[in-house]
N, C-alpha and C positions, 0 to 999 in steps of 0.2 A: 503494501497501501504505498510504505513511505518511497520506495523505488520508483511509483508509477508518477507521485506529486514532482516529484526533484525531475522527472523527464518530464513531465505536463511545463513544469517550471519553466525548462530549459529550452522546448520547443518554442513556447510562450514569449519567451525571449528573443528565441532567434526571429519570430515571426516580427516584431514590434523592430527589432533593430534594419529587417529586411524591407519596412514599409517606409519607415525612416529615411532608409536610403532611395527609396522609390520617391519618393515623396519630393526630397533634397534635389531629386536629378531631374524628376518635373517640372520643380521651380525654377532652376536653372533653364532647360530648354523655353520655357515661358518667358521668362526674362530677354534671351535671345531672339526670338520671335517677336515678341514689342520692342527690341529696340530697332532690329530690320526693319518693321511694321511705320514706323514712326522716321526712320532713315527712309522710305519710300515714300510718306508723308509729305519728309518736306522737299524732296528730288521734286513731287508734282508740284509743290506751291511755286515751286522757282520757273518750272516747265510754264505755267499757267500765266503767270507773272510776265516772264519773259513774251508772253503768246500775245498777253495783253498789250504788251507796252510796244510790241512789235504793230498791232492790228492797230493801234490808236494812230503810229504813226506815218502807215501808209496812208489811213483814212484822213488826217490830214496833209499829207503832200498831194492827194485825190481831191481837197477841196480847195485846195490852193491852187491848184492848175485849174480848177471846173470854174474858178472865180476871175484865174486870166482872161478866160475862154469867150 
């Protein structure tokens, strides 16, 4: 009976350790994915800003050309 309790205790400790390591590994993966997503979002913001600035510049040139015709 005592041997069985000690075996069960050992198994429980092993399971707890395994769960802790799995949780830590998943948290690291999640943090990595979050950082990559933030990086992609920043890139999209820069692309949108550049596109907007270029579009405004082209429209400005077209308006100026049409004003002189």
